[in-house]
Every structure is written in structure tokens, then in C-alpha cells.
C-alpha positions as CSV (number, residue, x, y, z in Angstrom):
1,M,12.7,32.8,-2.4
2,N,10.7,31.6,-5.5
3,P,6.6,31.3,-5.1
4,T,6.7,28.0,-6.5
5,L,9.5,26.5,-4.2
6,Q,7.8,28.4,-1.3
7,K,4.6,26.6,-1.8
8,A,5.9,23.3,-2.5
9,S,8.1,24.0,1.3
10,T,4.9,25.0,2.9
11,E,3.0,21.9,1.6
12,N,5.8,19.4,2.2
13,T,5.9,21.1,6.0
14,R,2.4,20.3,6.3
15,T,2.5,16.8,5.3
16,A,5.1,16.4,7.6
17,A,3.2,17.5,10.2
18,L,0.2,15.2,9.7
19,P,0.6,11.7,11.1
20,W,-0.4,10.1,8.2
21,N,0.1,10.6,4.8
22,L,-2.4,9.6,2.0
23,P,-1.3,5.6,2.0
24,G,-1.5,5.9,5.6
25,L,-4.8,6.8,5.9
26,T,-5.8,4.2,3.3
27,W,-4.2,1.5,5.6
28,V,-6.0,2.5,8.7
29,F,-9.3,2.8,7.0
30,A,-8.8,-0.5,5.4
31,L,-7.9,-2.1,8.8
32,L,-11.0,-0.3,10.0
33,I,-13.2,-2.1,7.5
34,L,-11.3,-5.8,8.3
35,C,-11.8,-5.2,12.1
36,Y,-15.6,-4.3,11.9
37,A,-15.9,-6.6,8.8
38,P,-18.8,-9.1,10.6
39,I,-20.7,-6.1,11.6
40,L,-20.6,-4.2,8.0
41,L,-21.2,-7.5,6.5
42,A,-24.5,-7.9,8.6
43,L,-25.6,-4.4,7.8
44,V,-25.4,-4.5,4.3
45,N,-27.6,-7.9,4.7
46,Q,-30.2,-6.1,6.3
47,W,-30.2,-3.1,3.4
48,A,-30.6,-5.9,0.9
49,T,-33.9,-7.5,3.2
50,D,-35.2,-4.5,5.2
51,E,-37.3,-2.3,2.9
52,D,-37.1,0.6,5.8
53,M,-33.2,0.8,5.3
54,G,-33.3,0.4,1.4
55,H,-31.5,4.0,1.1
56,G,-28.6,2.4,2.8
57,F,-26.7,1.4,0.1
58,F,-26.3,5.2,-1.3
59,V,-25.4,6.5,2.0
60,P,-21.5,5.5,2.0
61,L,-21.4,6.6,-1.6
62,V,-23.2,9.9,-1.4
63,A,-20.8,10.5,2.0
64,G,-17.7,9.4,0.1
65,Y,-18.5,11.9,-2.7
66,I,-19.1,14.9,-0.6
67,G,-16.2,14.1,1.3
68,W,-14.1,14.0,-1.9
69,K,-15.5,17.1,-2.7
70,K,-14.4,18.7,-0.2
71,R,-10.7,17.7,-0.3
72,E,-9.3,21.2,-1.4
73,E,-10.9,22.7,1.4
74,L,-9.6,20.1,3.5
75,A,-6.2,20.6,2.1
76,A,-6.3,24.1,2.9
77,A,-7.4,24.1,6.4
78,P,-4.8,24.4,9.2
79,L,-4.8,20.6,10.3
80,R,-3.1,19.3,13.3
81,Q,-3.1,16.2,14.9
82,N,-5.1,16.1,18.0
83,R,-4.6,12.5,20.2
84,L,-8.5,12.6,21.3
85,G,-9.1,10.8,18.1
86,A,-7.2,7.8,19.4
87,V,-9.3,8.0,22.6
88,L,-12.3,8.3,20.4
89,M,-11.3,5.0,18.5
90,A,-10.4,3.1,21.9
91,L,-14.0,4.1,23.1
92,A,-15.7,3.0,19.8
93,A,-13.9,-0.3,20.1
94,C,-15.2,-0.6,23.3
95,Q,-18.8,0.1,22.2
96,S,-18.5,-2.3,19.5
97,I,-17.4,-5.4,22.1
98,V,-20.3,-4.2,24.4
99,G,-22.5,-4.0,21.7
100,T,-21.8,-7.0,20.0
101,L,-21.9,-8.8,23.5
102,G,-25.2,-7.4,24.4
103,A,-26.6,-8.3,20.8
104,E,-27.1,-4.6,20.5
105,L,-26.7,-3.8,16.9
106,F,-27.3,-0.2,17.1
107,L,-24.4,0.6,19.3
108,S,-22.0,-2.1,17.4
109,R,-22.9,-0.2,14.0
110,T,-22.7,3.4,15.1
111,A,-19.1,2.5,16.9
112,F,-17.8,1.8,13.3
113,V,-18.8,5.6,12.4
114,F,-17.4,6.8,15.9
115,S,-14.3,4.9,14.8
116,L,-14.1,6.9,11.4
117,I,-14.9,10.3,13.2
118,G,-12.0,9.7,15.8
119,C,-9.7,8.6,12.8
120,V,-10.3,12.0,11.1
121,L,-9.7,13.6,14.6
122,Y,-6.8,12.2,15.0
123,A,-5.4,12.9,11.4
124,G,-6.2,16.6,11.2
125,G,-7.8,17.7,14.5
126,M,-10.8,20.0,14.8
127,P,-10.3,21.6,11.6
128,A,-10.8,18.3,9.8
129,I,-13.6,17.7,11.4
130,R,-15.5,20.9,11.0
131,V,-14.7,20.3,7.0
132,M,-15.9,16.9,7.0
133,A,-18.7,17.0,10.1
134,F,-21.6,16.8,6.9
135,P,-20.5,13.8,5.3
136,L,-19.5,12.1,8.6
137,A,-23.0,13.0,10.2
138,L,-24.5,11.6,6.9
139,L,-23.0,8.2,8.1
140,F,-25.3,7.7,11.1
141,F,-28.3,7.3,8.1
142,M,-26.8,4.0,7.2
143,V,-27.6,2.3,10.6
144,P,-30.9,1.5,11.3
145,I,-32.6,3.3,14.3
146,P,-32.7,1.0,17.6
147,A,-36.0,-1.2,17.9
148,I,-37.4,0.4,21.0
149,L,-37.1,3.9,19.4
150,Y,-38.8,2.2,16.0
151,N,-41.4,1.1,17.9
152,Q,-41.9,4.5,19.4
153,I,-42.2,6.3,16.3
154,T,-44.3,3.5,14.1
155,F,-47.1,3.4,16.3
156,P,-47.9,7.1,16.8
157,L,-47.3,7.5,12.9
158,Q,-49.7,4.5,12.3
159,M,-52.4,6.2,14.6
160,I,-52.1,9.5,12.6
161,A,-52.4,8.0,9.2
162,S,-55.4,6.1,10.2
163,R,-57.2,8.9,11.5
164,V,-56.2,11.3,8.7
165,A,-57.7,8.4,6.3
166,E,-60.7,7.8,8.5
167,V,-61.6,12.0,8.1
168,T,-60.5,11.8,4.4
169,L,-62.6,8.5,3.3
170,S,-65.7,10.0,5.0
171,L,-65.3,13.2,3.1
172,A,-65.1,11.2,-0.1
173,G,-68.1,9.4,0.9
174,V,-66.7,6.2,1.6
175,P,-68.4,4.8,4.9
176,V,-65.5,4.0,7.3
177,L,-65.5,2.9,11.0
178,R,-62.0,2.9,12.5
179,D,-60.5,0.9,15.2
180,G,-57.4,2.3,16.9
181,N,-55.1,1.5,13.2
182,I,-57.6,-0.9,11.7
183,L,-60.3,0.8,9.2
184,E,-63.5,-1.3,8.9
185,L,-64.8,-0.4,5.1
186,P,-67.7,-1.7,3.4
187,S,-65.5,-4.4,1.3
188,Q,-62.8,-5.0,3.8
189,R,-60.9,-4.6,6.6
190,L,-57.9,-2.2,6.2
191,S,-55.0,-2.4,8.7
192,V,-52.5,0.2,8.7
193,V,-49.5,-1.5,9.8
194,E,-45.7,-0.6,10.7
195,A,-44.8,-0.8,6.9
196,C,-48.0,1.7,6.2
197,S,-47.1,3.9,9.1
198,G,-44.8,6.1,6.8
199,I,-41.6,5.3,8.7
200,R,-40.0,3.9,5.7
201,S,-40.8,7.0,3.6
202,L,-39.7,9.3,6.5
203,L,-36.3,7.6,6.9
204,S,-35.2,7.9,3.0
205,L,-36.9,11.3,2.7
206,S,-34.7,12.9,5.9
207,F,-31.6,11.8,4.1
208,L,-32.4,12.8,0.7
209,S,-33.7,16.2,2.2
210,L,-30.0,16.6,3.4
211,I,-28.6,15.7,0.3
212,Y,-30.9,18.2,-1.7
213,G,-30.3,20.7,0.4
214,Y,-26.5,20.5,0.1
215,F,-26.7,20.2,-3.5
216,F,-29.4,22.9,-4.5
217,D,-28.7,25.2,-1.7
218,G,-25.8,27.2,-0.6
219,K,-27.3,28.0,2.6
220,P,-26.2,25.4,5.3
221,W,-29.1,26.0,7.6
222,M,-31.6,25.2,4.9
223,R,-30.6,21.4,5.2
224,W,-32.0,21.6,8.6
225,V,-35.3,23.0,7.5
226,L,-36.1,20.6,4.9
227,L,-34.9,18.1,7.4
228,A,-37.9,19.1,9.7
229,S,-40.1,19.5,6.6
230,T,-40.0,15.9,6.0
231,V,-42.1,14.9,9.3
232,P,-45.1,16.4,8.1
233,I,-44.6,15.5,4.4
234,A,-44.2,11.8,4.8
235,I,-46.8,11.8,7.5
236,T,-49.4,13.6,4.5
237,A,-48.2,11.3,1.7
238,N,-48.6,8.3,3.7
239,A,-52.0,9.1,4.8
240,S,-53.0,9.7,1.4
241,R,-51.9,6.5,0.2
242,V,-54.1,4.9,3.0
243,T,-56.8,6.9,2.1
244,L,-56.0,6.0,-1.7
245,T,-55.8,2.5,-1.2
246,G,-59.3,2.6,1.0
247,I,-60.9,4.3,-2.1
248,L,-59.3,1.9,-4.8
249,S,-60.2,-1.0,-2.6
250,E,-63.9,0.0,-2.9
251,I,-63.3,-0.4,-7.0
252,D,-61.5,-3.6,-6.8
253,L,-60.0,-5.4,-3.9
254,D,-56.9,-6.4,-6.1
255,Y,-55.8,-2.5,-6.1
256,S,-55.2,-2.9,-2.3
257,R,-53.0,-5.8,-2.5
258,G,-49.6,-7.1,-4.1
259,V,-48.1,-5.2,-7.1
260,Y,-50.5,-2.3,-6.5
261,H,-50.2,-1.9,-3.3
262,N,-46.2,-1.9,-3.7
263,L,-46.3,0.3,-6.4
264,S,-48.3,2.9,-4.7
265,G,-45.7,3.0,-2.1
266,W,-43.2,4.2,-4.7
267,V,-45.7,6.9,-6.3
268,V,-46.5,8.4,-2.9
269,F,-42.7,8.6,-2.2
270,L,-42.2,10.4,-5.2
271,V,-44.7,12.8,-4.9
272,A,-43.4,13.6,-1.5
273,L,-39.9,13.7,-2.8
274,G,-42.0,16.2,-4.8
275,M,-43.3,18.3,-2.1
276,L,-40.1,18.8,-0.6
277,M,-39.0,20.0,-3.8
278,I,-42.3,22.7,-3.7
279,F,-41.5,23.2,0.2
280,H,-38.2,24.4,-0.8
281,Y,-39.0,26.8,-3.6
282,L,-42.1,28.5,-1.4
283,F,-39.8,29.0,1.4
284,N,-37.0,30.2,-0.4
285,S,-39.3,32.8,-2.3
286,V,-40.7,34.0,1.4
287,Y,-37.4,34.2,2.7
288,R,-36.0,36.3,-0.1
289,Q,-38.9,38.6,0.2
290,V,-38.5,38.8,4.1
291,K,-34.6,39.7,3.2
292,E,-35.7,42.4,0.6
293,R,-38.0,44.2,3.1
294,V,-35.4,44.0,5.8
295,G,-32.9,45.3,3.4
296,K,-35.2,48.1,2.7
């Protein structure tokens, strides 16, 4: 048989074996968007108004781009229908209803992500899930974490930032007295509130660490190393911001307010991103040296 005809026959067989073709998948995706429209519109509104979730706009774009890059790998996988995907979509729909009735936004929003996972599972089975696992997992970053978990995370971060700032300010010669998350300075009282806890930079930096690892390092496990490194990096960067604010406020109180305060947040985030890149370079250097010695 002609190789070209044989290849075309194989592709046609695979296409026929799939439950949906591309137009069919497009329709399913459009129906999911329509069903979850109220939930998604509220989610987009939170991205626009909540500074902790400013990265949310980029999550579906980046995940979609990575998914598109994997289209050839997906086409080469032994795709097969798995009806558990339909079960997962049904369970996600129930989760969405429960979340909506109980006013639990996290449940209703993650239900959309689970529906997409169910759609992929039904259309291509576990081979499709394995190929698309990373972009699908990224989609969870577009959903704000539950309020109860948010509070459990922010308070320890506030305390760590205030303690580090207290020690650093004392070493810098600035008199400081700490009462919980409040720093008493000669010129003012500096409060390390939730917005200054570091949770904002931690959420965005966690998402960027995975993206950075995907595009700039071929080792899949490196993404999780970089993700783990964001915790100490975010804490260090935010504690530095609080310390810098305390020092500058002793020079001029305006430096701890308004535009200057917001600008310092962006500067510190860029510094944290730079620290992530430096950590990646140093970790890779050590990894290569260890690998060479083991190889010898």
C-alpha cells in the first residue's frame, strides 16, 4: 500500500475512533462556557478588582498556548474514549450547583476546571490527560483560594514579615517595637496588613515559577523545585519591602503611603522574580556538578 494512503487511513481510523471531531469539541467547549457563564463572569470581575488575583487574566491564555503547543504530541498519543470523563463532568455540574446554592465560590469555580478535565478524559482517555496534564493543572491558578485557607496562610506570613522587619530595622539602627504585626517606629505606627503579608506575590510568583520552568528548563521535576522555592523567596522579598518601607518612612512619611507604597510592591515583585531566576541558575549549576561526579 502507498505509505501516504496508509498514513491517511490510520489518521482517518483514529479520527473515527474519537467521540468528537474538532468542531464537536468546539461545540462542547462553547456549551461549557455558556453553562458556567455567570460563574466565569464573576471570576473575571474578581480578577479585575482583587489585586491578589491580577495574574488570573494570564492563566487561561498561557494554559491555552501550552495546550496548543502540545497538539502534535496529543495527535500522536493512543487516544481512546473513556466514559469516566462523562461521569466527571456530571459530578462537576453537581459540585457547581452545591457551590452556588451554598455560596461557596471555590467549589463552583473549580467545577468548571473539573468539567474541562472531564471533557478531555471523555474525548481522549488517560493518554490525553497525560499529555494535557500541565496546562489543565495551571487552570486552577485562575481560581482564588478559599477564604478560610486564605486567612490561615496570610496571618503566619504577616507575623513572619513583621518579625524579620523588626530584626532588620534594629540592625539598620532604626528603633522599633513590635506588637504582633504592628511595628512602632519613632515617626509612625507601621501595620503589616493582609495586603502586605506576601500572599499576593506568593500566588503570582507560584504561577510564574511553573511557567518559567516549563519554557526555560526541559526537566519536568524542575518546575516543582521552582514552585517550592517561591515560598522562601516571597517571604524574603516581602519582609524586605516592609523593612524598606520602615526605613524610608523615617526619611519622609510620604514614602510609606500612596504611589510610593504601591510602586514598592511592584519593585519587590520584580526583585522576587529575579531571585527565582538566580535560584534556578545556582540550582542547575549544583545539579550539573553532582551529575558529573556521579557519572565519573
